[in-house]
C-alpha positions in Angstrom: 13.6 -20.1 11.6 12.5 -22.9 9.4 9.1 -24.0 8.4 8.2 -27.6 9.4 5.6 -29.8 7.8 2.6 -30.7 10.0 4.1 -34.2 10.6 7.4 -32.8 11.7 5.8 -30.2 13.9 3.7 -32.8 15.7 6.5 -35.4 16.1 8.4 -33.0 18.4 6.9 -34.3 21.6 10.1 -33.5 23.4 9.4 -29.7 22.9 6.3 -29.9 25.0 3.6 -30.1 22.3 0.5 -31.2 24.0 -1.3 -34.4 22.8 -4.5 -32.4 22.7 -3.2 -31.1 19.4 -3.5 -34.6 18.0 -6.6 -33.4 16.1 -4.5 -31.1 14.0 -2.4 -33.9 12.4 -2.8 -33.8 8.7 -4.6 -30.4 9.1 -3.3 -26.9 8.8 -0.7 -25.5 11.0 0.6 -22.0 11.3 2.3 -21.0 8.1 4.8 -18.9 10.0 7.0 -17.8 7.0 3.9 -16.8 5.1 2.5 -14.9 8.0 5.8 -13.0 8.7 6.1 -12.3 4.9 2.5 -11.0 4.7 2.8 -8.9 7.8 6.2 -7.4 7.0 5.2 -6.5 3.4 1.8 -5.2 4.5 3.6 -2.9 6.9 5.9 -1.6 4.1 2.9 -1.1 1.7 1.0 0.7 4.5 3.9 3.0 5.3 4.1 4.0 1.6 0.4 4.4 1.3 0.2 6.5 4.5 2.8 8.8 3.2 0.9 9.0 -0.1 -2.3 9.8 1.7 -0.6 12.5 3.8 0.6 14.2 0.6 -2.7 13.6 -1.3 -1.0 11.4 -3.9 -4.0 9.4 -5.1 -2.0 7.8 -8.0 0.4 6.1 -5.6 -2.5 4.9 -3.4 -4.2 3.4 -6.5 -1.0 1.7 -7.6 -0.5 0.1 -4.2 -4.1 -1.3 -4.0 -3.4 -4.6 -5.9 -0.4 -5.4 -3.7 -2.3 -4.5 -0.5 -5.2 -6.8 -1.5 -2.9 -9.7 -2.4 -0.9 -9.4 0.9 -4.1 -9.1 2.9 -5.4 -12.4 1.3 -2.1 -14.1 2.1 -2.3 -12.8 5.7 -5.9 -14.1 6.1 -5.0 -17.5 4.7 -1.9 -17.8 6.9 -3.8 -16.6 10.0 -6.9 -18.9 9.5 -5.6 -21.9 11.4 -4.5 -19.7 14.3 -7.8 -18.0 14.4 -9.7 -21.3 14.5 -7.3 -22.9 16.9 -5.4 -20.4 19.1 -3.6 -23.2 20.9 -1.6 -23.7 17.7 0.5 -20.7 18.8 2.1 -23.1 21.3 3.7 -25.0 18.3 5.8 -21.9 17.6 9.2 -21.3 19.0 9.4 -18.4 21.6 11.4 -16.3 19.1 8.8 -16.9 16.5 6.0 -15.9 18.8 7.9 -12.7 19.8 8.7 -11.8 16.1 5.0 -12.4 15.2 3.8 -10.3 18.1 6.2 -7.5 17.2 5.2 -7.3 13.5 1.5 -7.7 14.5 1.6 -4.7 16.8 3.4 -2.6 14.1 0.8 -3.8 11.5 -2.1 -2.8 13.8 -0.7 0.7 14.4 -0.1 1.2 10.6 -3.6 -0.1 9.8 -5.2 2.3 12.3 -3.3 5.2 10.8 -4.2 4.1 7.3 -7.9 3.8 8.1 -7.9 7.2 9.6 -6.2 8.8 6.6 -8.4 7.0 4.1 -11.5 8.2 5.9 -10.2 11.7 6.0 -9.3 11.7 2.3 -12.7 10.3 1.3 -14.4 12.9 3.5 -12.4 15.7 1.9 -13.3 14.5 -1.6 -17.0 14.3 -0.6 -16.9 17.8 0.8 -15.4 19.1 -2.4 -18.0 17.3 -4.5 -20.8 18.7 -2.3 -19.4 22.3 -2.9 -19.2 21.7 -6.7 -22.7 20.3 -6.8 -24.1 23.2 -4.8 -22.3 25.7 -7.0 -23.5 24.0 -10.2 -27.1 24.0 -9.0 -26.9 27.8 -8.4 -25.4 28.5 -11.9 -27.7 29.9 -14.6 -26.7 28.2 -17.8 -28.2 28.9 -21.2 -29.2 26.0 -23.2 -30.2 25.2 -26.7 -32.2 22.2 -27.6 -33.7 20.9 -30.8 -37.4 21.7 -31.3 -39.9 19.4 -33.1 -39.1 20.9 -36.5 -35.4 20.0 -36.1 -34.4 23.6 -35.4 -32.8 25.1 -32.3 -35.3 26.0 -29.7 -33.9 28.4 -27.1 -37.1 28.7 -25.2 -37.2 25.2 -23.8 -37.6 25.1 -20.0 -35.9 22.6 -17.7 -32.7 21.9 -16.0 -29.4 21.6 -17.7 -27.5 18.5 -16.9 -24.0 18.5 -15.5 -21.7 15.6 -15.3 -18.5 15.3 -13.3 -16.7 12.0 -12.9 -19.9 10.2 -13.8 -21.3 10.9 -10.4 -23.7 13.7 -11.1 
């Protein structure tokens, strides 16, 4: 499997490339190697992230984010020509199409699992925060404030502020 330049790809009339693809000369063609690289590595990152989410390992998920974003951008860039011109898939060898389909299906399954686990994790954290907030609101806390004379004033009325993770 070797990557061909646009000119090499379109010179291969003997491989059944339709002349209707003439418009793509000098333009983008499928960056097969980039696409396979991005998909394969995204699958690996998602497998690790899914395991981390399952074991509630937020640190690992955080560490993987940068790689996941970079691979997603590479995937998007490599996929753009195919998205705009699906007929470009005909320029791929049958083995390339099969490999791309296989890794694409694997990626889709892993992305669905990842999405489900991320939503569940966020929902769990939100529920925990809701419980903490409700409990904090019910607490009676003594407070001391400074009065006008610069002395402590324990008689001041009002709510006591509570801060947790800069979100309350």
